[in-house]
VEXTIMI-860290 format. One line per 5 residues: number of its first residue (from 0); for each residue x, y, z of N, C-alpha, C, O. Coordinates in Angstrom, 2 decimals. Layout:
residues N
NUM) X:Y:Z:X:Y:Z:X:Y:Z:X:Y:Z | ...
***
This chain:
residues 196
0) 0.83:-1.17:0.00:0.00:0.00:0.00:0.88:1.25:0.00:1.85:1.33:0.75 | 0.53:2.22:-0.85:1.33:3.43:-0.95:1.17:4.29:0.29:0.08:4.36:0.86 | 2.24:4.92:0.69:2.23:5.75:1.89:1.66:7.11:1.52:2.06:7.71:0.53 | 0.72:7.60:2.34:0.12:8.90:2.08:0.38:9.80:3.28:0.86:9.37:4.32 | 0.05:11.10:3.09:0.20:12.06:4.17:-0.99:12.01:5.11:-0.94:12.56:6.21
5) -2.06:11.37:4.69:-3.26:11.26:5.51:-3.04:10.26:6.64:-2.41:9.23:6.43 | -3.56:10.56:7.84:-3.42:9.60:8.93:-4.23:8.33:8.65:-5.30:8.38:8.04 | -3.71:7.22:9.12:-4.41:5.95:8.99:-5.61:5.95:9.93:-5.53:6.45:11.06 | -6.71:5.40:9.48:-7.92:5.32:10.30:-7.94:3.96:10.99:-7.85:2.92:10.35 | -8.06:4.01:12.31:-8.20:2.80:13.12:-9.59:2.85:13.73:-10.01:3.87:14.28
10) -10.30:1.75:13.64:-11.64:1.68:14.25:-11.59:0.74:15.44:-11.04:-0.36:15.37 | -12.19:1.20:16.53:-12.26:0.36:17.74:-13.69:-0.12:17.91:-14.63:0.68:17.99 | -13.84:-1.43:17.96:-15.16:-2.04:18.08:-15.50:-2.33:19.53:-14.65:-2.26:20.41 | -16.77:-2.64:19.76:-17.27:-2.88:21.12:-16.52:-4.02:21.80:-16.37:-4.02:23.03 | -16.05:-5.00:21.02:-15.31:-6.12:21.60:-13.85:-5.74:21.88:-13.01:-6.61:22.13
15) -13.56:-4.44:21.83:-12.24:-3.87:22.12:-11.20:-4.18:21.04:-10.01:-3.91:21.24 | -11.62:-4.73:19.93:-10.67:-5.01:18.85:-10.44:-3.75:18.03:-11.36:-2.95:17.83 | -9.22:-3.59:17.57:-8.82:-2.44:16.77:-8.61:-2.88:15.33:-7.92:-3.86:15.07 | -9.22:-2.15:14.40:-9.15:-2.52:12.99:-8.47:-1.41:12.20:-8.93:-0.27:12.18 | -7.35:-1.76:11.54:-6.60:-0.81:10.72:-7.23:-0.81:9.33:-7.13:-1.80:8.59
20) -7.88:0.30:8.97:-8.56:0.36:7.67:-7.56:0.47:6.52:-7.90:0.15:5.37 | -6.35:0.92:6.81:-5.33:1.04:5.76:-4.82:-0.31:5.29:-4.57:-0.50:4.10 | -4.66:-1.25:6.23:-4.15:-2.58:5.87:-5.24:-3.64:5.90:-4.99:-4.80:5.55 | -6.45:-3.26:6.31:-7.58:-4.19:6.43:-7.25:-5.37:7.33:-7.54:-6.52:7.01 | -6.62:-5.05:8.48:-6.26:-6.09:9.44:-6.57:-5.60:10.85:-6.62:-4.40:11.12
25) -6.77:-6.57:11.74:-6.91:-6.23:13.14:-5.51:-6.01:13.72:-4.56:-6.70:13.36 | -5.41:-5.02:14.61:-4.12:-4.69:15.21:-4.27:-4.67:16.73:-5.37:-4.66:17.26 | -3.13:-4.66:17.40:-3.10:-4.60:18.86:-2.55:-3.24:19.29:-2.09:-2.45:18.46 | -2.60:-2.99:20.58:-1.99:-1.75:21.10:-0.49:-1.75:20.81:0.10:-0.69:20.55 | 0.14:-2.93:20.86:1.57:-3.03:20.57:1.85:-2.62:19.12:2.84:-1.95:18.84
30) 0.96:-3.03:18.20:1.11:-2.63:16.80:1.01:-1.11:16.65:1.76:-0.50:15.89 | 0.07:-0.51:17.40:-0.07:0.94:17.34:1.15:1.63:17.93:1.56:2.69:17.44 | 1.74:1.04:18.98:2.97:1.60:19.55:4.09:1.60:18.52:4.86:2.56:18.42 | 4.18:0.52:17.75:5.19:0.43:16.68:4.94:1.52:15.64:5.88:2.13:15.13 | 3.66:1.75:15.31:3.33:2.80:14.34:3.76:4.17:14.87:4.30:4.99:14.12
35) 3.52:4.42:16.16:3.91:5.70:16.75:5.42:5.87:16.68:5.92:6.93:16.29 | 6.17:4.81:17.06:7.63:4.88:17.02:8.14:5.08:15.61:9.19:5.70:15.41 | 7.41:4.56:14.63:7.78:4.75:13.23:7.25:6.05:12.65:7.33:6.28:11.45 | 6.70:6.91:13.53:6.16:8.21:13.15:5.06:8.10:12.11:4.90:8.99:11.27 | 4.30:7.01:12.17:3.14:6.85:11.29:1.92:7.38:12.02:1.57:6.89:13.10
40) 1.28:8.37:11.45:0.15:9.03:12.09:-1.12:8.21:11.92:-1.34:7.61:10.86 | -1.95:8.18:12.95:-3.23:7.50:12.87:-4.24:8.18:13.77:-3.89:8.89:14.71 | -5.51:7.96:13.46:-6.62:8.45:14.27:-7.48:7.24:14.61:-7.75:6.41:13.74 | -7.90:7.15:15.87:-8.73:6.03:16.29:-10.15:6.54:16.52:-10.37:7.49:17.26 | -11.10:5.89:15.86:-12.52:6.22:16.01:-13.25:5.07:16.66:-12.96:3.90:16.41
45) -14.22:5.41:17.50:-15.12:4.40:18.04:-16.02:3.98:16.89:-16.68:4.82:16.29 | -16.05:2.69:16.56:-16.78:2.21:15.40:-18.29:2.46:15.52:-18.97:2.66:14.51 | -18.81:2.45:16.73:-20.26:2.61:16.93:-20.68:4.07:16.91:-21.63:4.44:16.22 | -19.98:4.91:17.67:-20.38:6.31:17.82:-19.69:7.24:16.83:-20.21:8.32:16.54 | -18.53:6.83:16.31:-17.77:7.69:15.41:-16.92:8.72:16.14:-16.29:9.56:15.50
50) -16.89:8.66:17.49:-16.10:9.60:18.28:-14.60:9.34:18.09:-14.17:8.20:17.93 | -13.83:10.42:18.10:-12.37:10.32:18.04:-11.88:9.93:19.44:-12.01:10.71:20.38 | -11.31:8.74:19.56:-10.82:8.25:20.85:-9.30:8.04:20.83:-8.77:7.24:21.59 | -8.62:8.77:19.95:-7.17:8.63:19.80:-6.45:8.88:21.12:-5.54:8.12:21.48 | -6.83:9.93:21.83:-6.17:10.29:23.08:-6.23:9.15:24.09:-5.22:8.80:24.71
55) -7.42:8.55:24.26:-7.55:7.48:25.26:-6.78:6.23:24.83:-6.24:5.53:25.68 | -6.70:5.95:23.53:-5.95:4.79:23.05:-4.45:5.02:23.24:-3.73:4.10:23.64 | -3.97:6.23:22.97:-2.56:6.55:23.20:-2.23:6.44:24.69:-1.15:5.97:25.07 | -3.16:6.88:25.52:-2.97:6.75:26.97:-2.90:5.28:27.38:-2.11:4.91:28.25 | -3.72:4.44:26.73:-3.67:2.99:27.00:-2.31:2.42:26.63:-1.78:1.57:27.35
60) -1.74:2.89:25.53:-0.42:2.41:25.09:0.62:2.76:26.16:1.46:1.93:26.51 | 0.56:3.99:26.68:1.49:4.40:27.73:1.29:3.54:28.96:2.27:3.09:29.57 | 0.04:3.29:29.33:-0.27:2.46:30.49:0.32:1.06:30.32:0.89:0.51:31.26 | 0.17:0.48:29.11:0.72:-0.85:28.83:2.25:-0.86:28.96:2.82:-1.77:29.55 | 2.90:0.18:28.41:4.36:0.24:28.47:4.84:0.38:29.92:5.81:-0.26:30.32
65) 4.15:1.22:30.69:4.51:1.39:32.10:4.28:0.09:32.86:5.05:-0.25:33.76 | 3.23:-0.65:32.51:2.93:-1.92:33.17:3.97:-2.99:32.88:4.12:-3.93:33.66 | 4.68:-2.85:31.76:5.71:-3.83:31.40:7.04:-3.52:32.09:8.03:-4.21:31.85 | 7.05:-2.50:32.93:8.29:-2.18:33.64:9.16:-1.17:32.91:10.26:-0.87:33.37 | 8.69:-0.64:31.80:9.45:0.37:31.07:9.02:1.74:31.61:8.35:2.51:30.92
70) 9.43:2.02:32.84:8.96:3.21:33.53:9.62:4.47:33.00:10.83:4.67:33.15 | 8.82:5.29:32.37:9.30:6.55:31.81:8.77:7.73:32.63:9.40:8.78:32.69 | 7.62:7.54:33.24:6.97:8.63:33.96:7.19:8.47:35.46:6.69:7.51:36.05 | 7.92:9.38:36.09:8.17:9.26:37.52:6.88:9.51:38.31:6.00:10.25:37.88 | 6.77:8.87:39.47:5.57:8.96:40.30:5.24:10.41:40.67:4.08:10.80:40.56
75) 6.22:11.23:41.09:5.87:12.63:41.41:5.26:13.37:40.22:4.35:14.18:40.38 | 5.77:13.08:39.02:5.21:13.71:37.82:3.77:13.29:37.62:2.91:14.13:37.34 | 3.48:11.99:37.76:2.12:11.50:37.59:1.18:12.13:38.62:0.05:12.50:38.29 | 1.64:12.24:39.86:0.81:12.85:40.90:0.51:14.31:40.58:-0.63:14.77:40.72 | 1.54:15.03:40.14:1.33:16.44:39.80:0.39:16.57:38.61:-0.45:17.46:38.58
80) 0.53:15.69:37.65:-0.34:15.72:36.48:-1.80:15.51:36.89:-2.69:16.21:36.40 | -2.04:14.57:37.79:-3.41:14.32:38.27:-3.94:15.56:38.99:-5.12:15.89:38.87 | -3.08:16.24:39.73:-3.51:17.45:40.46:-3.98:18.56:39.51:-4.83:19.37:39.88 | -3.42:18.59:38.29:-3.80:19.63:37.34:-5.21:19.44:36.78:-5.81:20.40:36.31 | -5.75:18.21:36.82:-7.11:17.99:36.32:-8.09:18.79:37.17:-8.12:18.65:38.39
85) -8.89:19.63:36.51:-9.87:20.45:37.21:-9.29:21.72:37.80:-10.05:22.56:38.30 | -7.99:21.90:37.74:-7.33:23.09:38.26:-7.44:24.21:37.23:-7.68:23.96:36.05 | -7.26:25.44:37.68:-7.34:26.57:36.75:-6.20:26.54:35.73:-6.31:27.15:34.67 | -5.11:25.83:36.05:-3.97:25.73:35.14:-4.14:24.63:34.10:-3.28:24.46:33.23 | -5.21:23.88:34.18:-5.39:22.72:33.30:-5.25:23.07:31.82:-4.70:22.29:31.05
90) -5.73:24.23:31.42:-5.67:24.63:30.01:-4.25:24.86:29.51:-3.99:24.72:28.32 | -3.33:25.23:30.41:-1.96:25.50:30.01:-1.09:24.24:29.93:-0.09:24.21:29.21 | -1.49:23.21:30.67:-0.64:22.03:30.78:-0.36:21.36:29.43:0.80:21.07:29.14 | -1.37:21.10:28.57:-1.07:20.41:27.30:-0.05:21.14:26.44:0.86:20.52:25.89 | -0.18:22.47:26.31:0.77:23.20:25.46:2.16:23.22:26.09:3.17:23.15:25.39
95) 2.22:23.31:27.43:3.51:23.29:28.12:4.20:21.93:27.93:5.39:21.87:27.63 | 3.43:20.84:28.10:4.01:19.51:27.93:4.46:19.29:26.49:5.51:18.69:26.25 | 3.67:19.76:25.54:4.05:19.61:24.13:5.34:20.37:23.84:6.23:19.86:23.16 | 5.44:21.60:24.36:6.66:22.39:24.17:7.86:21.69:24.82:8.94:21.64:24.24 | 7.65:21.16:26.02:8.74:20.48:26.73:9.22:19.25:25.96:10.43:19.02:25.87
100) 8.30:18.47:25.42:8.68:17.27:24.66:9.42:17.65:23.38:10.38:16.98:22.99 | 8.97:18.72:22.73:9.66:19.19:21.53:11.09:19.61:21.86:12.02:19.29:21.13 | 11.24:20.34:22.96:12.58:20.78:23.39:13.46:19.58:23.73:14.64:19.55:23.37 | 12.88:18.59:24.41:13.64:17.39:24.77:14.11:16.66:23.52:15.25:16.19:23.46 | 13.24:16.57:22.53:13.60:15.89:21.27:14.75:16.63:20.59:15.69:16.01:20.09
105) 14.68:17.97:20.57:15.75:18.75:19.94:17.06:18.59:20.71:18.13:18.47:20.10 | 17.00:18.58:22.03:18.20:18.40:22.84:18.78:17.00:22.63:20.00:16.82:22.63 | 17.90:16.02:22.47:18.35:14.64:22.23:19.15:14.58:20.93:20.20:13.92:20.87 | 18.66:15.26:19.90:19.38:15.29:18.63:20.74:15.98:18.78:21.74:15.54:18.21 | 20.78:17.08:19.57:22.05:17.78:19.81:23.03:16.88:20.56:24.22:16.86:20.25
110) 22.51:16.14:21.55:23.38:15.25:22.33:23.98:14.17:21.43:25.16:13.86:21.52 | 23.15:13.61:20.56:23.66:12.60:19.62:24.74:13.20:18.72:25.76:12.56:18.46 | 24.51:14.43:18.25:25.49:15.09:17.39:26.79:15.33:18.15:27.88:15.14:17.60 | 26.70:15.75:19.42:27.89:15.98:20.23:28.65:14.68:20.46:29.88:14.67:20.43 | 27.93:13.59:20.71:28.58:12.29:20.90:29.32:11.89:19.63:30.43:11.37:19.69
115) 28.69:12.13:18.48:29.32:11.78:17.21:30.57:12.61:17.00:31.60:12.10:16.55 | 30.49:13.92:17.33:31.67:14.79:17.19:32.78:14.37:18.14:33.96:14.35:17.77 | 32.40:14.03:19.36:33.41:13.70:20.38:34.09:12.37:20.11:35.31:12.25:20.24 | 33.31:11.39:19.75:33.86:10.04:19.62:33.96:9.55:18.19:34.31:8.40:17.95 | 33.66:10.41:17.23:33.76:10.03:15.83:32.44:9.48:15.32:31.58:9.07:16.09
120) 32.31:9.49:14.00:31.05:9.08:13.36:30.73:7.62:13.62:29.57:7.21:13.57 | 31.75:6.84:13.91:31.50:5.41:14.09:31.50:5.00:15.56:31.71:3.83:15.87 | 31.27:5.96:16.46:31.31:5.64:17.90:30.28:4.59:18.26:30.58:3.64:18.98 | 29.07:4.76:17.75:28.03:3.81:18.10:28.31:2.43:17.49:28.01:1.40:18.09 | 28.90:2.42:16.29:29.30:1.15:15.68:30.38:0.48:16.51:30.37:-0.74:16.68
125) 31.32:1.27:17.03:32.40:0.72:17.85:31.83:0.11:19.13:32.27:-0.96:19.56 | 30.87:0.79:19.74:30.25:0.25:20.95:29.53:-1.04:20.64:29.62:-2.01:21.40 | 28.82:-1.07:19.51:28.10:-2.29:19.11:29.08:-3.43:18.86:28.83:-4.57:19.26 | 30.20:-3.14:18.20:31.22:-4.16:17.96:31.78:-4.69:19.28:32.02:-5.89:19.43 | 31.99:-3.77:20.23:32.52:-4.19:21.53:31.54:-5.11:22.24:31.95:-6.09:22.86
130) 30.26:-4.79:22.16:29.23:-5.65:22.78:29.27:-7.04:22.15:29.16:-8.05:22.85 | 29.42:-7.09:20.83:29.50:-8.40:20.15:30.74:-9.17:20.61:30.67:-10.38:20.85 | 31.87:-8.46:20.73:33.09:-9.14:21.18:32.93:-9.65:22.60:33.40:-10.74:22.93 | 32.27:-8.87:23.45:32.03:-9.32:24.82:31.17:-10.58:24.83:31.42:-11.50:25.62 | 30.16:-10.62:23.96:29.30:-11.80:23.88:30.09:-13.02:23.41:29.91:-14.12:23.92
135) 30.97:-12.80:22.44:31.81:-13.91:21.96:32.74:-14.41:23.06:32.93:-15.61:23.22 | 33.32:-13.47:23.82:34.19:-13.87:24.93:33.42:-14.69:25.95:33.92:-15.68:26.48 | 32.20:-14.25:26.23:31.36:-14.97:27.19:31.07:-16.38:26.69:31.14:-17.34:27.45 | 30.74:-16.50:25.40:30.48:-17.83:24.83:31.70:-18.73:24.93:31.58:-19.90:25.28 | 32.89:-18.18:24.63:34.11:-18.98:24.73:34.36:-19.42:26.17:34.75:-20.56:26.42
140) 34.12:-18.52:27.11:34.31:-18.87:28.52:33.32:-19.96:28.93:33.68:-20.87:29.68 | 32.10:-19.87:28.44:31.11:-20.89:28.78:31.51:-22.24:28.18:31.27:-23.28:28.79 | 32.11:-22.23:26.99:32.56:-23.48:26.37:33.67:-24.12:27.18:33.81:-25.35:27.20 | 34.46:-23.29:27.86:35.51:-23.85:28.71:34.89:-24.64:29.86:35.42:-25.68:30.26 | 33.77:-24.14:30.40:33.12:-24.82:31.51:32.21:-25.95:31.05:31.95:-26.89:31.79
145) 31.72:-25.84:29.81:30.88:-26.90:29.23:31.53:-27.30:27.91:31.11:-26.84:26.85 | 32.54:-28.15:27.96:33.35:-28.41:26.77:32.61:-29.13:25.66:33.05:-29.08:24.51 | 31.50:-29.80:25.95:30.79:-30.53:24.92:29.58:-29.75:24.48:28.74:-29.38:25.30 | 29.48:-29.50:23.18:28.27:-28.85:22.67:27.16:-29.88:22.65:27.40:-31.06:22.89 | 25.94:-29.43:22.37:24.79:-30.33:22.39:24.98:-31.49:21.41:24.50:-32.59:21.67
150) 25.66:-31.25:20.30:25.88:-32.30:19.31:26.97:-33.27:19.70:27.04:-34.37:19.15 | 27.84:-32.89:20.66:28.97:-33.73:21.04:28.76:-34.42:22.37:29.74:-34.80:23.02 | 27.53:-34.58:22.80:27.29:-35.16:24.12:27.87:-36.55:24.22:28.21:-36.99:25.32 | 28.01:-37.25:23.10:28.60:-38.58:23.11:30.01:-38.56:23.64:30.47:-39.54:24.22 | 30.71:-37.45:23.46:32.00:-37.27:24.11:33.18:-37.46:23.21:33.82:-38.51:23.23
155) 33.50:-36.46:22.40:34.73:-36.46:21.62:35.70:-35.58:22.38:35.58:-34.35:22.36 | 36.68:-36.18:23.05:37.57:-35.42:23.92:38.51:-34.53:23.14:39.11:-33.61:23.71 | 38.67:-34.77:21.83:39.57:-33.91:21.07:39.01:-32.51:20.96:39.78:-31.54:20.92 | 37.67:-32.37:20.91:37.06:-31.03:20.86:37.33:-30.29:22.14:37.51:-29.07:22.13 | 37.35:-31.01:23.27:37.55:-30.38:24.56:38.95:-29.76:24.65:39.11:-28.62:25.08
160) 39.94:-30.53:24.23:41.31:-30.05:24.32:41.57:-28.87:23.42:42.39:-28.01:23.75 | 40.88:-28.81:22.27:41.13:-27.73:21.32:40.46:-26.44:21.74:41.05:-25.36:21.60 | 39.21:-26.53:22.25:38.46:-25.31:22.56:39.01:-24.61:23.78:39.13:-23.38:23.79 | 39.35:-25.36:24.82:39.79:-24.76:26.07:41.03:-23.89:25.92:40.97:-22.71:26.27 | 42.15:-24.42:25.42:43.35:-23.60:25.30:43.17:-22.42:24.35:43.72:-21.34:24.59
165) 42.40:-22.62:23.28:42.21:-21.52:22.33:41.46:-20.38:23.02:41.81:-19.21:22.84 | 40.44:-20.72:23.80:39.68:-19.69:24.50:40.58:-18.98:25.50:40.52:-17.76:25.66 | 41.42:-19.76:26.17:42.31:-19.17:27.16:43.32:-18.22:26.49:43.71:-17.22:27.08 | 43.74:-18.55:25.25:44.71:-17.70:24.55:44.08:-16.37:24.14:44.73:-15.33:24.25 | 42.81:-16.39:23.66:42.21:-15.17:23.13:41.67:-14.28:24.23:41.56:-13.07:24.03
170) 41.34:-14.83:25.37:40.71:-14.04:26.42:41.57:-12.88:26.90:41.07:-11.76:26.97 | 42.84:-13.09:27.23:43.64:-11.95:27.71:43.77:-10.85:26.66:43.75:-9.67:27.02 | 43.91:-11.19:25.37:44.06:-10.14:24.37:42.77:-9.34:24.24:42.82:-8.12:24.05 | 41.62:-9.99:24.35:40.35:-9.27:24.31:40.23:-8.36:25.53:39.78:-7.23:25.41 | 40.63:-8.85:26.67:40.57:-8.06:27.89:41.51:-6.85:27.80:41.14:-5.74:28.18
175) 42.71:-7.08:27.28:43.65:-5.98:27.10:43.10:-4.94:26.13:43.26:-3.74:26.33 | 42.45:-5.43:25.07:41.86:-4.54:24.07:40.76:-3.69:24.71:40.65:-2.49:24.45 | 39.94:-4.33:25.55:38.86:-3.60:26.22:39.44:-2.54:27.15:38.93:-1.41:27.19 | 40.49:-2.89:27.89:41.12:-1.92:28.80:41.68:-0.73:28.03:41.53:0.42:28.44 | 42.31:-1.03:26.90:42.87:0.03:26.07:41.76:0.97:25.58:41.91:2.19:25.62
180) 40.66:0.38:25.10:39.56:1.20:24.59:38.93:2.04:25.69:38.58:3.20:25.47 | 38.78:1.47:26.88:38.23:2.23:28.00:39.13:3.39:28.37:38.65:4.48:28.68 | 40.45:3.15:28.35:41.40:4.22:28.66:41.29:5.34:27.64:41.32:6.52:28.00 | 41.18:4.99:26.35:41.05:5.99:25.30:39.76:6.80:25.46:39.77:8.02:25.33 | 38.65:6.09:25.76:37.38:6.79:25.94:37.44:7.73:27.14:36.93:8.85:27.08
185) 38.06:7.28:28.24:38.19:8.13:29.43:39.01:9.38:29.10:38.69:10.47:29.56 | 40.06:9.21:28.31:40.89:10.35:27.92:40.07:11.35:27.10:40.20:12.56:27.30 | 39.24:10.86:26.20:38.39:11.75:25.39:37.38:12.48:26.27:37.13:13.67:26.08 | 36.80:11.76:27.22:35.82:12.38:28.13:36.50:13.46:28.97:35.96:14.55:29.15 | 37.69:13.14:29.48:38.45:14.13:30.26:38.78:15.37:29.42:38.71:16.50:29.91
190) 39.13:15.14:28.16:39.45:16.27:27.27:38.23:17.14:27.05:38.33:18.37:27.03 | 37.06:16.51:26.88:35.81:17.26:26.69:35.47:18.06:27.94:35.06:19.22:27.83 | 35.62:17.47:29.11:35.27:18.18:30.34:36.25:19.33:30.61:35.87:20.33:31.22 | 37.49:19.18:30.16:38.47:20.27:30.31:38.12:21.46:29.43:38.39:22.60:29.80 | 37.51:21.19:28.25:37.12:22.27:27.34:36.01:23.11:27.96:35.96:24.33:27.78
195) 35.11:22.43:28.70:33.98:23.15:29.31:34.44:23.79:30.58:33.66:24.44:31.26
***
């Protein structure tokens, strides 16, 4: 289906099912969360009344995410937000929150740009590579403690002798490499803090 500038229409039925009219499929709140993260705009209508219920559905998505332990909203903030309902300041809160989120997004982009400038364009790639190397080191260490893979349970002792020493040989060089990289990163951070 071709992408348009028009928001996708989602219909919510009495049985609480959500129907995406753009793809002609039923969707879940998780699917709508993915659409939001992908910056795909949508409007949710109550199928029976035709009322726009987008706000309540988006609130449900936040509730689901918070329930999964992905706590983004601190308790004091939630309490203060509840206090604003019915208050004389209630009319100002939505525009203030929208402005604050826009500012946060812009600052986030600046922070990413500063990180790229400080650590080079491939800083995030380097971190990802380091994570992969750490996972490989962990796997090799685990093989030392469990020398037989699931396919070798019958017991070929030649595999045991080969894997153990090889893992032991590569581990110190990986550790030394990690120490060197951490020292370099610390030096860059110190240089940045000295500039400020």
